[in-house]
N, C-alpha and C positions, 0 to 999 in steps of 0.2 A: 504494500500499499504506500510505503514511503517513497517508492520510485515515482509515483504519480505526481508528487509535489516537488520534483527536482527543479531547481531554479537555475536558469542560465542567463547570460548577458543578452541584452537586446541586439538585433531585432528578434521578435518571437514568432515571426511568420515561418512556417515550416514548408520547405519545398524539397524536391528531389535533387536539386543542384547542390553540389558540395564545393568546398574551397579547392580541393584537389582536381575536380573536373574543370573548374574555371581556369586554374593555373595550367592544366594540360592543354586546354584550348588556346591559351596565350602562347604556350611553347610551340604548338603546331602553327599558329599564325605567324610566328617569328621565323619559321624555317625558310621561307622564301628569301627574306633579307639575309639571314645567316648563310644560307647556301650560296647566294650570289656573292656575299662578302668573301667566302672561301674561294669561289671561282675567280673573283676579281683580283684578290690580293695573294692567293696561293695558300699553301699548307700552314704558313705561319699564322694566318688568321684562325685556323682551327685550333692551334695550340693556345692562342690567347683565350678563345672561347672556353676550352676545356679547363684552362687554369682558373679563370674567374668562377666558373661553375663549381669546380672542385673546392675553391677557397670558400665560397658561400655555403655550400652543403656541409663541408667539414666544420666550419665555424658554428653552424647551427647544431650539428650533431654533438660537438664537444660541449657547447653551452647547454644542450639538453641533458647530457650526462651529468653536468654539474647541478642542474636544476632538477634532475631525475624526471625529466619530461621530454618525450620524443615528439618532435614536430616536423621532421624532415619529410614525412610522407605527404604533407600537403602541397609539396612542389613549389612553394613560394620562394625557397632559396634558389631553386633552379632558374626560375623566372628572373630573379634579381641578378644572378650571375650572368645569364644570357643577355639581359638588357645592358648590363655594365659593359660586357665585352663588345657589343655592337656600337657602344659609344666611345670606344678606344681606338687609337691609331694602331695599325698592324705591327709597327716596329717597337712598340712599348716594351721595355724589359718585363719578362714574365713575373719577376718578383714584385714589380710595381702593380701589375694587374692583380696579383694575389693579395697585395696589401689593400687595394681598393675593395676587393671582395670581402675581406675581413672587416674593414671599416664599415661597409654597407650593412653587414649583418649584425656585428657586435655593437657598434656605436650608435647607429641610426635606428636599428630595428629592435634587437633583443634587449638592450639596456633600458628601453622604454616600454617593455612589456610584451614584445613579440608582435606577431601578425595582428593587425587591426589597431595597434597602439602607436605606431610610428607616426610622427608628425610631418614628415616629408618623404618623398620617394627615395628609397634607399639607393637605388642604382644611380640616380642623378646626384644625390648627395655625395656619393663616393667619387663620381666623375668630377664634381667641383672641388672636392678635397684633393684629388690628384692634380687638377689644373693649378691649384694654388701652391701645392707642394712641389710639383715637378713640371713647371710651365714649358720648359724646353722640350722634354720628351712627349708631353701631351699635345704639343702643336707641331710636331715633326711628322709630316705626312709624306716625306720622301721615301719611296720604296723601289723595288725592282721594276714595278709596272709603271710608276708615275714619279716624275721628278719636279714638276712645277707646283705652284701654289694651288690651294683648293679653289674651286670655281667661285665661291662666295668672296674669298680674299681677292681674287682677280676682279670680280665685279665691283667690290668696294674701291679698288684702285683705279677704276674707270676703264678697265680692259673689257674686251668682248669675250663672251663665253659661248660655248657650244651647248645650247639648251637641250638638244636631242641627246647628247652624251650624258647630260645630267639626269634626264628622265630615265634613260636606260641604266645608268649607273657606272659607265666606263670612265670614271674620274677619280681623283684622289679625294681622301676624306677618311672618316672613321669606318670601321669594318661594316657596320650595318646601315649607315645613313645615305649611301651614295645612290642606290637604285630606288627611285620613286615608284616604279612599277612593282617591284618586289614588296615594298612596304604597303602599297595600296591593296595588293592581292591579299596579304595577311589581314589588313583592316577590314576588307569586304567579308572575309570569312567570319570574323568576330561580329560584324554587324548582322550577318545573315543568321547566325545562331543565337543572337540576342545577348551576347556577353557585354557589348558596349552599344551605345547609341550615338547619335550625331550631335547631341546638345553641346558637349564640351568641345570636341574637335571641330564641329561645324562653326560655332561661334568664334573659336580660336582662329581658324583659317580666314574667315570672312573679315573679322575685325583687323587681322594683320594686313590683309590685302587693302582694306580701306585706308589704314594708317600709311602704308607704303605709297599708295596713290597720292595721298595728301602731302606727304613730307619727303618722299624718296627722290624728288627732283626729276622723275621721268613720267609723271602723270600716269595714264592708263596704258602705257606701252606694254603690249602683250609679251614681248620677249623678256623685258625686265621683270615683270610680275611672275612669269613662268620660271625664270631663273631663281627668283627669291623663294618660290614655292618648292622647287625641286632641290635647291641647294641646302646644305647643312642638315641639321637634325629636326627641322620643322615638322615634316610628315611623321617621322618616327616618334617625336615627342607628343604630337597632337593626338595620335591614335593609340599609342601604347603606354605613355607615361602620364599624360594629363588626365587620362581616363581611369587611373588607378582608383579603385573603390575606396581605399582607406584615406587617401590624401586629397580627394576632390570633395566639394560640398555635397551633402545629401539632399538638399532642397532643389527643386526643379529650377526655380528662378536663380538660385545660387549657382547652379552649374552654368547657366548662360552668363551670369556676371563673371564667374571664374574664367570662362573661355575668352570673353571680351578683354578681361584684365591681362590674360596671357598674351593675347594678340598685340595689345598696346605695348606691353613691356618688351616683347620680342622686337617689335618695330623700333622702339627707343634704343635698345641695345645695338641693333644692327645698323640703323641709320645714323644715330648720333654718338654711339659708343666707339671706343678705339679699336675694337675687334670687329670681325665680320659675322660672328655668331651671337647667340644670346638665348637660345631656347632653354638650355639647362638652368641658367640663372633666373629666367622668367618663371619657369615652373616651380623652382624652389621658393622664390619669393611669393608666388601665388599660393603654394602650400601653407606658408606661414600666415597668410591672411584668410585662410579658409574658416577658422572659428568666427572671425568678424563677419565674413560674408554670410555664413549660416545664421548668425544672430540677426543680421539686418533683413534677411530674406525668409525668416521663419514664418510659416503660415499662422494666421490668427486662429486660435482655438475655437471650435464650434461653440456658438452661443456667447462669444465675447467680442464679436466684431462691431457691434453697434455702440454708439455713444449714448450715454444717459441724457435724458431731456431734463 
């Protein structure tokens, strides 16, 4: 009888969907981007992916032994490691990639209570940590396949870029961000099975485009806008990290506000900042503002919406 009164944390709606099934869907959706990254950059990309996943899974396993609680079966560590790897340059030293995986799991996720308690996306937090700690290695995109600057860096310098190559992915950049087609294929899979919706990524992309048209200095030039969309981590961030259930707002209005905020922040970093990218910092800052967004956009309780006369 006591089992009938077992209390768990909210939400209390019961469905057949589990955390592990959602995480598995995300892993599957990331396979096109990961596969193209390995094809584009070679076997070294696979080693980076395996290193970060190994670091995140091992960190969660060892922490679980200490806490006497096993949580690696939910696959969230695998997703974090894979996302981190896709945000790293192919030539990053493997020990740095492993350090990023440990930071993501221990510092950002597990020390704050584990899955559902982290206040920012672990993979992006680890990427920002590595960017601050090792800026040279994190911005070195020279490899056997490519020797020039990234398309976004060339675009910011006023040079012309090949938009077709950016959409296909045959350019320099991080392992998983180069192919817009591969990322969109995975995103469409998640949209079709209902794991994500278009509220956050849609408002993110649209607000970013509007900001670039207003302040980018090129107006509504299709080539420039296409390059901004296909370049850097915008598509990967919009569909796979900004949609994180834990670090996005839970209110519907809040999700739209969150997406618009990310679009504006990314536009500010790209257009007015010293660097050519800005997705990671935009999402991290947006994560920090989620509690405020939820407070402002919280629906009025039924029966409390009217004013007293």
